[in-house]
All heavy atoms as atom14 arrays in JSON, in Angstrom:
{
  "sequence": "MQDQISFGKSQILLRDYTRREEIKAVLLEICEEVARRARKHNKVGRTISLGIG",
  "atom14_mask": [
    [1, 1, 1, 1, 1, 1, 1, 1, 0, 0, 0, 0, 0, 0],
    [1, 1, 1, 1, 1, 1, 1, 1, 1, 0, 0, 0, 0, 0],
    [1, 1, 1, 1, 1, 1, 1, 1, 0, 0, 0, 0, 0, 0],
    [1, 1, 1, 1, 1, 1, 1, 1, 1, 0, 0, 0, 0, 0],
    [1, 1, 1, 1, 1, 1, 1, 1, 0, 0, 0, 0, 0, 0],
    [1, 1, 1, 1, 1, 1, 0, 0, 0, 0, 0, 0, 0, 0],
    [1, 1, 1, 1, 1, 1, 1, 1, 1, 1, 1, 0, 0, 0],
    [1, 1, 1, 1, 0, 0, 0, 0, 0, 0, 0, 0, 0, 0],
    [1, 1, 1, 1, 1, 1, 1, 1, 1, 0, 0, 0, 0, 0],
    [1, 1, 1, 1, 1, 1, 0, 0, 0, 0, 0, 0, 0, 0],
    [1, 1, 1, 1, 1, 1, 1, 1, 1, 0, 0, 0, 0, 0],
    [1, 1, 1, 1, 1, 1, 1, 1, 0, 0, 0, 0, 0, 0],
    [1, 1, 1, 1, 1, 1, 1, 1, 0, 0, 0, 0, 0, 0],
    [1, 1, 1, 1, 1, 1, 1, 1, 0, 0, 0, 0, 0, 0],
    [1, 1, 1, 1, 1, 1, 1, 1, 1, 1, 1, 0, 0, 0],
    [1, 1, 1, 1, 1, 1, 1, 1, 0, 0, 0, 0, 0, 0],
    [1, 1, 1, 1, 1, 1, 1, 1, 1, 1, 1, 1, 0, 0],
    [1, 1, 1, 1, 1, 1, 1, 0, 0, 0, 0, 0, 0, 0],
    [1, 1, 1, 1, 1, 1, 1, 1, 1, 1, 1, 0, 0, 0],
    [1, 1, 1, 1, 1, 1, 1, 1, 1, 1, 1, 0, 0, 0],
    [1, 1, 1, 1, 1, 1, 1, 1, 1, 0, 0, 0, 0, 0],
    [1, 1, 1, 1, 1, 1, 1, 1, 1, 0, 0, 0, 0, 0],
    [1, 1, 1, 1, 1, 1, 1, 1, 0, 0, 0, 0, 0, 0],
    [1, 1, 1, 1, 1, 1, 1, 1, 1, 0, 0, 0, 0, 0],
    [1, 1, 1, 1, 1, 0, 0, 0, 0, 0, 0, 0, 0, 0],
    [1, 1, 1, 1, 1, 1, 1, 0, 0, 0, 0, 0, 0, 0],
    [1, 1, 1, 1, 1, 1, 1, 1, 0, 0, 0, 0, 0, 0],
    [1, 1, 1, 1, 1, 1, 1, 1, 0, 0, 0, 0, 0, 0],
    [1, 1, 1, 1, 1, 1, 1, 1, 1, 0, 0, 0, 0, 0],
    [1, 1, 1, 1, 1, 1, 1, 1, 0, 0, 0, 0, 0, 0],
    [1, 1, 1, 1, 1, 1, 0, 0, 0, 0, 0, 0, 0, 0],
    [1, 1, 1, 1, 1, 1, 1, 1, 1, 0, 0, 0, 0, 0],
    [1, 1, 1, 1, 1, 1, 1, 1, 1, 0, 0, 0, 0, 0],
    [1, 1, 1, 1, 1, 1, 1, 0, 0, 0, 0, 0, 0, 0],
    [1, 1, 1, 1, 1, 0, 0, 0, 0, 0, 0, 0, 0, 0],
    [1, 1, 1, 1, 1, 1, 1, 1, 1, 1, 1, 0, 0, 0],
    [1, 1, 1, 1, 1, 1, 1, 1, 1, 1, 1, 0, 0, 0],
    [1, 1, 1, 1, 1, 0, 0, 0, 0, 0, 0, 0, 0, 0],
    [1, 1, 1, 1, 1, 1, 1, 1, 1, 1, 1, 0, 0, 0],
    [1, 1, 1, 1, 1, 1, 1, 1, 1, 0, 0, 0, 0, 0],
    [1, 1, 1, 1, 1, 1, 1, 1, 1, 1, 0, 0, 0, 0],
    [1, 1, 1, 1, 1, 1, 1, 1, 0, 0, 0, 0, 0, 0],
    [1, 1, 1, 1, 1, 1, 1, 1, 1, 0, 0, 0, 0, 0],
    [1, 1, 1, 1, 1, 1, 1, 0, 0, 0, 0, 0, 0, 0],
    [1, 1, 1, 1, 0, 0, 0, 0, 0, 0, 0, 0, 0, 0],
    [1, 1, 1, 1, 1, 1, 1, 1, 1, 1, 1, 0, 0, 0],
    [1, 1, 1, 1, 1, 1, 1, 0, 0, 0, 0, 0, 0, 0],
    [1, 1, 1, 1, 1, 1, 1, 1, 0, 0, 0, 0, 0, 0],
    [1, 1, 1, 1, 1, 1, 0, 0, 0, 0, 0, 0, 0, 0],
    [1, 1, 1, 1, 1, 1, 1, 1, 0, 0, 0, 0, 0, 0],
    [1, 1, 1, 1, 0, 0, 0, 0, 0, 0, 0, 0, 0, 0],
    [1, 1, 1, 1, 1, 1, 1, 1, 0, 0, 0, 0, 0, 0],
    [1, 1, 1, 1, 0, 0, 0, 0, 0, 0, 0, 0, 0, 0]
  ],
  "atom14_positions": [
    [[17.43, 13.02, 13.92], [16.32, 12.42, 13.56], [16.53, 11.04, 13.16], [17.48, 10.5, 12.44], [15.7, 13.2, 12.46], [14.38, 12.71, 12.04], [13.52, 13.86, 10.94], [13.71, 13.07, 9.37], [0.0, 0.0, 0.0], [0.0, 0.0, 0.0], [0.0, 0.0, 0.0], [0.0, 0.0, 0.0], [0.0, 0.0, 0.0], [0.0, 0.0, 0.0]],
    [[15.77, 10.03, 13.69], [15.84, 8.63, 13.28], [15.33, 8.29, 11.83], [14.37, 9.09, 11.26], [14.94, 7.7, 14.17], [15.61, 7.5, 15.51], [14.84, 6.53, 16.38], [13.63, 6.38, 16.2], [15.48, 5.76, 17.14], [0.0, 0.0, 0.0], [0.0, 0.0, 0.0], [0.0, 0.0, 0.0], [0.0, 0.0, 0.0], [0.0, 0.0, 0.0]],
    [[15.9, 7.3, 11.2], [15.39, 6.87, 9.96], [13.89, 6.26, 10.0], [13.63, 5.85, 10.94], [16.22, 5.66, 9.36], [17.72, 6.28, 8.97], [17.71, 7.35, 8.69], [18.54, 5.34, 8.72], [0.0, 0.0, 0.0], [0.0, 0.0, 0.0], [0.0, 0.0, 0.0], [0.0, 0.0, 0.0], [0.0, 0.0, 0.0], [0.0, 0.0, 0.0]],
    [[13.13, 6.52, 8.94], [11.91, 6.05, 8.9], [11.82, 4.61, 8.87], [12.74, 4.03, 8.07], [11.09, 6.69, 7.67], [9.71, 6.15, 7.62], [8.94, 6.88, 6.54], [9.42, 7.82, 5.9], [7.66, 6.43, 6.21], [0.0, 0.0, 0.0], [0.0, 0.0, 0.0], [0.0, 0.0, 0.0], [0.0, 0.0, 0.0], [0.0, 0.0, 0.0]],
    [[10.97, 3.82, 9.64], [11.09, 2.38, 9.66], [9.96, 1.73, 9.04], [9.85, 0.57, 8.95], [11.27, 1.73, 11.06], [10.24, 2.31, 12.05], [12.66, 2.31, 11.63], [10.07, 1.64, 13.31], [0.0, 0.0, 0.0], [0.0, 0.0, 0.0], [0.0, 0.0, 0.0], [0.0, 0.0, 0.0], [0.0, 0.0, 0.0], [0.0, 0.0, 0.0]],
    [[8.9, 2.51, 8.59], [7.7, 1.92, 7.9], [7.17, 2.87, 6.93], [7.31, 4.11, 6.91], [6.63, 1.61, 8.97], [6.17, 2.8, 9.56], [0.0, 0.0, 0.0], [0.0, 0.0, 0.0], [0.0, 0.0, 0.0], [0.0, 0.0, 0.0], [0.0, 0.0, 0.0], [0.0, 0.0, 0.0], [0.0, 0.0, 0.0], [0.0, 0.0, 0.0]],
    [[6.46, 2.36, 5.86], [5.83, 3.02, 4.84], [4.38, 2.57, 4.87], [4.2, 1.34, 4.87], [6.59, 2.88, 3.57], [7.88, 3.45, 3.5], [8.97, 2.68, 3.79], [8.08, 4.72, 3.05], [10.21, 3.18, 3.81], [9.32, 5.28, 2.85], [10.38, 4.47, 3.31], [0.0, 0.0, 0.0], [0.0, 0.0, 0.0], [0.0, 0.0, 0.0]],
    [[3.42, 3.44, 4.73], [2.16, 2.95, 4.71], [1.13, 3.76, 3.73], [1.71, 4.79, 3.31], [0.0, 0.0, 0.0], [0.0, 0.0, 0.0], [0.0, 0.0, 0.0], [0.0, 0.0, 0.0], [0.0, 0.0, 0.0], [0.0, 0.0, 0.0], [0.0, 0.0, 0.0], [0.0, 0.0, 0.0], [0.0, 0.0, 0.0], [0.0, 0.0, 0.0]],
    [[-0.03, 3.33, 3.51], [-0.94, 4.02, 2.71], [-2.28, 3.67, 3.37], [-2.67, 2.52, 3.45], [-0.83, 3.61, 1.34], [-1.89, 4.03, 0.35], [-1.8, 5.37, 0.01], [-2.84, 5.72, -1.02], [-3.36, 7.18, -1.02], [0.0, 0.0, 0.0], [0.0, 0.0, 0.0], [0.0, 0.0, 0.0], [0.0, 0.0, 0.0], [0.0, 0.0, 0.0]],
    [[-3.08, 4.64, 3.57], [-4.41, 4.56, 4.04], [-5.33, 5.25, 3.01], [-4.92, 6.43, 2.47], [-4.76, 5.34, 5.47], [-6.06, 5.15, 5.8], [0.0, 0.0, 0.0], [0.0, 0.0, 0.0], [0.0, 0.0, 0.0], [0.0, 0.0, 0.0], [0.0, 0.0, 0.0], [0.0, 0.0, 0.0], [0.0, 0.0, 0.0], [0.0, 0.0, 0.0]],
    [[-6.35, 4.67, 2.65], [-7.26, 5.24, 1.49], [-8.73, 4.99, 1.91], [-9.12, 3.78, 2.27], [-6.89, 4.68, 0.32], [-7.7, 5.29, -0.94], [-7.0, 4.9, -2.25], [-5.89, 4.39, -2.36], [-7.76, 5.18, -3.33], [0.0, 0.0, 0.0], [0.0, 0.0, 0.0], [0.0, 0.0, 0.0], [0.0, 0.0, 0.0], [0.0, 0.0, 0.0]],
    [[-9.64, 5.95, 1.8], [-11.12, 5.77, 1.91], [-11.62, 5.66, 0.48], [-11.46, 6.5, -0.39], [-11.78, 6.73, 2.62], [-11.23, 6.9, 4.16], [-13.19, 6.73, 2.55], [-11.73, 8.12, 5.01], [0.0, 0.0, 0.0], [0.0, 0.0, 0.0], [0.0, 0.0, 0.0], [0.0, 0.0, 0.0], [0.0, 0.0, 0.0], [0.0, 0.0, 0.0]],
    [[-12.23, 4.58, 0.2], [-12.71, 4.27, -1.2], [-14.19, 4.93, -1.18], [-15.0, 4.8, -0.31], [-12.83, 2.77, -1.55], [-11.46, 2.24, -1.45], [-11.56, 0.67, -1.77], [-10.57, 2.77, -2.53], [0.0, 0.0, 0.0], [0.0, 0.0, 0.0], [0.0, 0.0, 0.0], [0.0, 0.0, 0.0], [0.0, 0.0, 0.0], [0.0, 0.0, 0.0]],
    [[-14.64, 5.53, -2.39], [-15.78, 6.11, -2.58], [-17.07, 5.3, -2.81], [-18.11, 5.7, -2.75], [-15.65, 7.21, -3.71], [-14.63, 8.37, -3.47], [-14.58, 9.23, -4.75], [-14.9, 8.96, -2.33], [0.0, 0.0, 0.0], [0.0, 0.0, 0.0], [0.0, 0.0, 0.0], [0.0, 0.0, 0.0], [0.0, 0.0, 0.0], [0.0, 0.0, 0.0]],
    [[-16.63, 3.96, -3.01], [-17.78, 3.13, -3.25], [-17.3, 1.65, -2.84], [-16.14, 1.44, -2.63], [-18.22, 3.09, -4.75], [-17.14, 2.61, -5.76], [-17.77, 2.6, -7.13], [-16.71, 2.16, -8.09], [-16.61, 0.86, -8.45], [-17.2, -0.11, -7.93], [-15.59, 0.57, -9.32], [0.0, 0.0, 0.0], [0.0, 0.0, 0.0], [0.0, 0.0, 0.0]],
    [[-18.3, 0.74, -2.68], [-17.89, -0.73, -2.5], [-17.36, -1.35, -3.81], [-17.98, -1.03, -4.84], [-19.13, -1.4, -1.92], [-19.47, -0.98, -0.51], [-18.53, -0.42, 0.18], [-20.75, -1.14, -0.13], [0.0, 0.0, 0.0], [0.0, 0.0, 0.0], [0.0, 0.0, 0.0], [0.0, 0.0, 0.0], [0.0, 0.0, 0.0], [0.0, 0.0, 0.0]],
    [[-16.38, -2.18, -3.69], [-15.83, -2.93, -4.83], [-16.29, -4.46, -4.55], [-16.1, -4.95, -3.43], [-14.43, -2.85, -4.86], [-13.98, -1.49, -5.32], [-13.82, -0.37, -4.36], [-13.66, -1.21, -6.78], [-13.5, 0.87, -4.92], [-13.39, 0.08, -7.13], [-13.21, 1.07, -6.24], [-12.85, 2.32, -6.63], [0.0, 0.0, 0.0], [0.0, 0.0, 0.0]],
    [[-16.91, -4.98, -5.55], [-17.39, -6.38, -5.49], [-16.79, -7.2, -6.57], [-16.7, -8.47, -6.28], [-18.93, -6.48, -5.62], [-19.3, -5.83, -6.91], [-19.65, -5.71, -4.44], [0.0, 0.0, 0.0], [0.0, 0.0, 0.0], [0.0, 0.0, 0.0], [0.0, 0.0, 0.0], [0.0, 0.0, 0.0], [0.0, 0.0, 0.0], [0.0, 0.0, 0.0]],
    [[-16.28, -6.73, -7.64], [-15.71, -7.49, -8.64], [-14.19, -7.83, -8.33], [-13.49, -6.82, -7.98], [-15.85, -6.84, -10.05], [-17.3, -6.74, -10.52], [-17.55, -6.13, -11.85], [-16.54, -6.47, -12.85], [-15.95, -5.7, -13.68], [-16.13, -4.38, -13.6], [-15.13, -6.04, -14.58], [0.0, 0.0, 0.0], [0.0, 0.0, 0.0], [0.0, 0.0, 0.0]],
    [[-13.81, -9.07, -8.49], [-12.44, -9.31, -8.13], [-11.36, -8.5, -8.93], [-10.42, -8.19, -8.37], [-12.33, -10.94, -8.48], [-11.01, -11.52, -8.0], [-10.9, -12.97, -8.31], [-12.08, -13.66, -7.61], [-11.87, -14.38, -6.51], [-10.73, -14.72, -6.04], [-12.89, -15.03, -6.05], [0.0, 0.0, 0.0], [0.0, 0.0, 0.0], [0.0, 0.0, 0.0]],
    [[-11.69, -8.28, -10.32], [-10.67, -7.58, -11.02], [-10.5, -6.09, -10.34], [-9.41, -5.7, -10.47], [-11.14, -7.56, -12.43], [-11.22, -8.79, -13.15], [-12.57, -9.59, -12.8], [-13.56, -8.85, -12.47], [-12.56, -10.82, -12.97], [0.0, 0.0, 0.0], [0.0, 0.0, 0.0], [0.0, 0.0, 0.0], [0.0, 0.0, 0.0], [0.0, 0.0, 0.0]],
    [[-11.52, -5.54, -10.04], [-11.59, -4.13, -9.47], [-10.79, -4.19, -8.13], [-9.97, -3.23, -7.9], [-12.95, -3.54, -9.35], [-13.74, -3.36, -10.56], [-15.05, -2.62, -10.28], [-15.76, -3.18, -9.37], [-15.47, -1.76, -10.93], [0.0, 0.0, 0.0], [0.0, 0.0, 0.0], [0.0, 0.0, 0.0], [0.0, 0.0, 0.0], [0.0, 0.0, 0.0]],
    [[-10.98, -5.18, -7.46], [-10.31, -5.24, -6.02], [-9.01, -5.31, -6.15], [-8.04, -4.75, -5.51], [-11.01, -6.3, -5.14], [-12.45, -6.08, -4.77], [-10.2, -6.63, -3.9], [-13.2, -7.19, -4.31], [0.0, 0.0, 0.0], [0.0, 0.0, 0.0], [0.0, 0.0, 0.0], [0.0, 0.0, 0.0], [0.0, 0.0, 0.0], [0.0, 0.0, 0.0]],
    [[-8.42, -6.27, -7.04], [-7.05, -6.5, -7.45], [-6.35, -5.24, -7.85], [-5.25, -4.93, -7.55], [-6.83, -7.71, -8.46], [-7.17, -8.99, -7.68], [-7.26, -10.07, -8.85], [-5.94, -10.3, -9.39], [-5.94, -11.53, -10.35], [0.0, 0.0, 0.0], [0.0, 0.0, 0.0], [0.0, 0.0, 0.0], [0.0, 0.0, 0.0], [0.0, 0.0, 0.0]],
    [[-7.01, -4.51, -8.8], [-6.61, -3.3, -9.31], [-6.24, -2.27, -8.22], [-5.22, -1.54, -8.21], [-7.56, -2.71, -10.46], [0.0, 0.0, 0.0], [0.0, 0.0, 0.0], [0.0, 0.0, 0.0], [0.0, 0.0, 0.0], [0.0, 0.0, 0.0], [0.0, 0.0, 0.0], [0.0, 0.0, 0.0], [0.0, 0.0, 0.0], [0.0, 0.0, 0.0]],
    [[-7.25, -2.13, -7.26], [-7.14, -1.05, -6.38], [-6.02, -1.59, -5.36], [-5.18, -0.72, -4.92], [-8.48, -0.89, -5.54], [-8.36, -0.29, -4.21], [-9.54, -0.38, -6.29], [0.0, 0.0, 0.0], [0.0, 0.0, 0.0], [0.0, 0.0, 0.0], [0.0, 0.0, 0.0], [0.0, 0.0, 0.0], [0.0, 0.0, 0.0], [0.0, 0.0, 0.0]],
    [[-5.89, -2.73, -4.91], [-4.94, -3.2, -4.11], [-3.49, -3.0, -4.75], [-2.49, -2.54, -4.14], [-5.02, -4.68, -3.59], [-6.19, -4.93, -2.72], [-6.49, -6.4, -2.56], [-6.0, -4.31, -1.37], [0.0, 0.0, 0.0], [0.0, 0.0, 0.0], [0.0, 0.0, 0.0], [0.0, 0.0, 0.0], [0.0, 0.0, 0.0], [0.0, 0.0, 0.0]],
    [[-3.46, -3.38, -5.93], [-2.09, -3.13, -6.76], [-1.7, -1.69, -6.68], [-0.44, -1.5, -6.52], [-2.25, -3.75, -8.1], [-0.93, -3.69, -8.99], [0.11, -4.41, -8.29], [-1.28, -4.17, -10.46], [0.0, 0.0, 0.0], [0.0, 0.0, 0.0], [0.0, 0.0, 0.0], [0.0, 0.0, 0.0], [0.0, 0.0, 0.0], [0.0, 0.0, 0.0]],
    [[-2.56, -0.8, -6.95], [-2.38, 0.6, -6.99], [-1.75, 1.05, -5.68], [-0.83, 1.82, -5.58], [-3.51, 1.29, -7.39], [-3.37, 2.83, -7.51], [-4.7, 3.52, -7.85], [-5.33, 3.09, -8.72], [-5.04, 4.47, -7.18], [0.0, 0.0, 0.0], [0.0, 0.0, 0.0], [0.0, 0.0, 0.0], [0.0, 0.0, 0.0], [0.0, 0.0, 0.0]],
    [[-2.31, 0.58, -4.58], [-1.95, 0.99, -3.27], [-0.49, 0.42, -3.02], [0.37, 1.09, -2.48], [-2.98, 0.51, -2.14], [-4.26, 1.43, -2.29], [-2.35, 0.83, -0.76], [-5.39, 0.85, -1.55], [0.0, 0.0, 0.0], [0.0, 0.0, 0.0], [0.0, 0.0, 0.0], [0.0, 0.0, 0.0], [0.0, 0.0, 0.0], [0.0, 0.0, 0.0]],
    [[-0.35, -0.91, -3.28], [0.94, -1.55, -3.09], [2.09, -0.92, -3.86], [3.15, -0.76, -3.35], [0.88, -3.05, -3.36], [-0.18, -4.03, -2.33], [0.0, 0.0, 0.0], [0.0, 0.0, 0.0], [0.0, 0.0, 0.0], [0.0, 0.0, 0.0], [0.0, 0.0, 0.0], [0.0, 0.0, 0.0], [0.0, 0.0, 0.0], [0.0, 0.0, 0.0]],
    [[1.74, -0.62, -5.13], [2.82, 0.2, -5.89], [3.12, 1.58, -5.27], [4.32, 1.86, -5.37], [2.35, 0.22, -7.31], [2.24, -0.99, -8.16], [3.72, -1.55, -8.4], [4.65, -0.75, -8.41], [3.83, -2.84, -8.58], [0.0, 0.0, 0.0], [0.0, 0.0, 0.0], [0.0, 0.0, 0.0], [0.0, 0.0, 0.0], [0.0, 0.0, 0.0]],
    [[2.16, 2.27, -4.78], [2.69, 3.56, -4.37], [3.51, 3.38, -3.1], [4.43, 4.09, -2.9], [1.39, 4.24, -3.91], [1.64, 5.6, -3.38], [0.4, 6.51, -3.2], [-0.63, 6.22, -3.71], [0.39, 7.28, -2.17], [0.0, 0.0, 0.0], [0.0, 0.0, 0.0], [0.0, 0.0, 0.0], [0.0, 0.0, 0.0], [0.0, 0.0, 0.0]],
    [[3.32, 2.4, -2.23], [4.05, 2.21, -0.99], [5.38, 1.6, -1.5], [6.48, 2.16, -0.98], [3.47, 1.28, 0.06], [4.32, 0.75, 1.09], [2.12, 1.85, 0.54], [0.0, 0.0, 0.0], [0.0, 0.0, 0.0], [0.0, 0.0, 0.0], [0.0, 0.0, 0.0], [0.0, 0.0, 0.0], [0.0, 0.0, 0.0], [0.0, 0.0, 0.0]],
    [[5.41, 0.81, -2.48], [6.74, 0.32, -2.82], [7.62, 1.35, -3.6], [8.86, 1.35, -3.38], [6.53, -0.91, -3.95], [0.0, 0.0, 0.0], [0.0, 0.0, 0.0], [0.0, 0.0, 0.0], [0.0, 0.0, 0.0], [0.0, 0.0, 0.0], [0.0, 0.0, 0.0], [0.0, 0.0, 0.0], [0.0, 0.0, 0.0], [0.0, 0.0, 0.0]],
    [[7.04, 2.16, -4.32], [7.72, 3.26, -5.05], [8.32, 4.21, -3.91], [9.53, 4.6, -4.08], [6.65, 4.16, -5.82], [7.34, 5.2, -6.73], [6.32, 5.79, -7.56], [5.45, 5.04, -8.23], [4.05, 4.94, -8.03], [3.5, 5.7, -7.11], [3.3, 4.05, -8.68], [0.0, 0.0, 0.0], [0.0, 0.0, 0.0], [0.0, 0.0, 0.0]],
    [[7.6, 4.56, -2.76], [8.28, 5.27, -1.79], [9.47, 4.52, -1.12], [10.44, 5.25, -0.81], [7.07, 5.63, -0.73], [6.27, 6.82, -1.4], [5.02, 7.28, -0.55], [5.24, 7.07, 0.93], [4.35, 6.6, 1.77], [3.2, 6.24, 1.27], [4.61, 6.57, 2.98], [0.0, 0.0, 0.0], [0.0, 0.0, 0.0], [0.0, 0.0, 0.0]],
    [[9.26, 3.25, -0.89], [10.41, 2.51, -0.16], [11.65, 2.47, -1.05], [12.73, 2.73, -0.7], [9.99, 1.01, 0.13], [0.0, 0.0, 0.0], [0.0, 0.0, 0.0], [0.0, 0.0, 0.0], [0.0, 0.0, 0.0], [0.0, 0.0, 0.0], [0.0, 0.0, 0.0], [0.0, 0.0, 0.0], [0.0, 0.0, 0.0], [0.0, 0.0, 0.0]],
    [[11.3, 2.25, -2.36], [12.55, 2.28, -3.35], [13.14, 3.64, -3.38], [14.39, 3.73, -3.42], [12.0, 1.85, -4.72], [11.65, 0.35, -4.87], [11.51, 0.0, -6.41], [10.4, 0.76, -7.0], [9.15, 0.35, -6.98], [8.86, -0.77, -6.52], [8.29, 1.19, -7.65], [0.0, 0.0, 0.0], [0.0, 0.0, 0.0], [0.0, 0.0, 0.0]],
    [[12.42, 4.62, -3.34], [12.98, 6.04, -3.37], [13.83, 6.29, -2.22], [14.89, 6.96, -2.3], [11.83, 7.07, -3.27], [12.31, 8.47, -3.27], [11.08, 9.52, -3.27], [11.5, 10.88, -3.19], [10.39, 11.77, -2.99], [0.0, 0.0, 0.0], [0.0, 0.0, 0.0], [0.0, 0.0, 0.0], [0.0, 0.0, 0.0], [0.0, 0.0, 0.0]],
    [[13.61, 5.68, -1.0], [14.55, 5.73, 0.13], [15.44, 4.6, 0.2], [16.05, 4.46, 1.28], [13.55, 5.79, 1.37], [12.89, 7.16, 1.46], [11.58, 7.24, 0.94], [13.21, 8.3, 2.0], [11.22, 8.59, 1.03], [12.13, 9.2, 1.79], [0.0, 0.0, 0.0], [0.0, 0.0, 0.0], [0.0, 0.0, 0.0], [0.0, 0.0, 0.0]],
    [[15.58, 3.81, -0.74], [16.46, 2.58, -0.82], [16.23, 1.66, 0.34], [17.09, 1.24, 1.1], [17.93, 3.06, -0.83], [18.33, 3.82, -1.92], [17.99, 3.35, -3.2], [19.09, 4.94, -1.88], [0.0, 0.0, 0.0], [0.0, 0.0, 0.0], [0.0, 0.0, 0.0], [0.0, 0.0, 0.0], [0.0, 0.0, 0.0], [0.0, 0.0, 0.0]],
    [[15.0, 1.32, 0.58], [14.63, 0.53, 1.78], [14.02, -0.7, 1.19], [13.46, -0.81, 0.22], [13.67, 1.21, 2.64], [14.13, 2.29, 3.27], [15.13, 2.12, 4.27], [15.56, 3.46, 4.97], [16.78, 3.2, 5.9], [0.0, 0.0, 0.0], [0.0, 0.0, 0.0], [0.0, 0.0, 0.0], [0.0, 0.0, 0.0], [0.0, 0.0, 0.0]],
    [[14.15, -1.87, 1.84], [13.55, -3.12, 1.62], [12.7, -3.61, 2.8], [12.89, -3.04, 3.93], [14.47, -4.29, 1.21], [15.23, -3.87, 0.01], [15.33, -4.56, 2.36], [0.0, 0.0, 0.0], [0.0, 0.0, 0.0], [0.0, 0.0, 0.0], [0.0, 0.0, 0.0], [0.0, 0.0, 0.0], [0.0, 0.0, 0.0], [0.0, 0.0, 0.0]],
    [[11.58, -4.36, 2.63], [10.77, -4.75, 3.67], [10.79, -6.25, 4.0], [11.19, -6.98, 3.14], [0.0, 0.0, 0.0], [0.0, 0.0, 0.0], [0.0, 0.0, 0.0], [0.0, 0.0, 0.0], [0.0, 0.0, 0.0], [0.0, 0.0, 0.0], [0.0, 0.0, 0.0], [0.0, 0.0, 0.0], [0.0, 0.0, 0.0], [0.0, 0.0, 0.0]],
    [[10.43, -6.61, 5.27], [10.2, -7.91, 5.67], [8.71, -8.26, 5.95], [8.38, -9.43, 6.05], [11.11, -8.2, 6.82], [12.59, -8.24, 6.49], [13.37, -8.48, 7.78], [13.33, -7.33, 8.58], [13.86, -7.15, 9.8], [14.41, -8.25, 10.27], [13.86, -6.22, 10.51], [0.0, 0.0, 0.0], [0.0, 0.0, 0.0], [0.0, 0.0, 0.0]],
    [[7.99, -7.35, 6.21], [6.57, -7.58, 6.74], [5.63, -6.71, 5.88], [5.91, -5.53, 5.85], [6.44, -7.27, 8.24], [7.47, -8.13, 8.92], [5.05, -7.54, 8.65], [0.0, 0.0, 0.0], [0.0, 0.0, 0.0], [0.0, 0.0, 0.0], [0.0, 0.0, 0.0], [0.0, 0.0, 0.0], [0.0, 0.0, 0.0], [0.0, 0.0, 0.0]],
    [[4.53, -7.39, 5.52], [3.34, -6.59, 4.84], [2.26, -6.75, 5.79], [1.84, -7.97, 6.01], [3.18, -6.96, 3.4], [4.54, -6.77, 2.57], [2.08, -6.36, 2.88], [4.36, -7.29, 1.16], [0.0, 0.0, 0.0], [0.0, 0.0, 0.0], [0.0, 0.0, 0.0], [0.0, 0.0, 0.0], [0.0, 0.0, 0.0], [0.0, 0.0, 0.0]],
    [[1.44, -5.69, 6.11], [0.15, -5.8, 6.83], [-0.85, -5.16, 5.94], [-0.64, -4.09, 5.38], [0.33, -5.13, 8.09], [1.36, -5.56, 8.93], [0.0, 0.0, 0.0], [0.0, 0.0, 0.0], [0.0, 0.0, 0.0], [0.0, 0.0, 0.0], [0.0, 0.0, 0.0], [0.0, 0.0, 0.0], [0.0, 0.0, 0.0], [0.0, 0.0, 0.0]],
    [[-1.99, -5.76, 5.89], [-3.14, -5.2, 5.2], [-4.37, -5.22, 6.21], [-4.75, -6.33, 6.82], [-3.44, -6.2, 4.06], [-4.73, -5.8, 3.23], [-4.67, -4.47, 2.53], [-4.95, -6.89, 2.28], [0.0, 0.0, 0.0], [0.0, 0.0, 0.0], [0.0, 0.0, 0.0], [0.0, 0.0, 0.0], [0.0, 0.0, 0.0], [0.0, 0.0, 0.0]],
    [[-5.01, -4.1, 6.32], [-6.32, -4.08, 6.99], [-7.36, -3.39, 6.17], [-7.13, -2.62, 5.36], [0.0, 0.0, 0.0], [0.0, 0.0, 0.0], [0.0, 0.0, 0.0], [0.0, 0.0, 0.0], [0.0, 0.0, 0.0], [0.0, 0.0, 0.0], [0.0, 0.0, 0.0], [0.0, 0.0, 0.0], [0.0, 0.0, 0.0], [0.0, 0.0, 0.0]],
    [[-8.49, -4.08, 6.31], [-9.58, -3.74, 5.52], [-10.88, -3.5, 6.47], [-11.12, -4.47, 7.27], [-10.07, -4.78, 4.38], [-8.85, -4.86, 3.35], [-11.23, -4.28, 3.73], [-9.0, -5.94, 2.52], [0.0, 0.0, 0.0], [0.0, 0.0, 0.0], [0.0, 0.0, 0.0], [0.0, 0.0, 0.0], [0.0, 0.0, 0.0], [0.0, 0.0, 0.0]],
    [[-11.43, -2.31, 6.29], [-12.6, -2.13, 7.15], [-13.75, -1.64, 6.38], [-13.8, -1.41, 5.32], [0.0, 0.0, 0.0], [0.0, 0.0, 0.0], [0.0, 0.0, 0.0], [0.0, 0.0, 0.0], [0.0, 0.0, 0.0], [0.0, 0.0, 0.0], [0.0, 0.0, 0.0], [0.0, 0.0, 0.0], [0.0, 0.0, 0.0], [0.0, 0.0, 0.0]]
  ]
}
């Protein structure tokens, strides 16, 4: 089995976020979860991609 080469997180939010502070908090929470998983596997990253729909 090959090593995992990417970590990601997809999330459907239950409401629209309009306040900058709330948006920053949601993005930070998602980023922290992905970073925690990468650290657990002793991996570092070179590229970050963000998609918002």
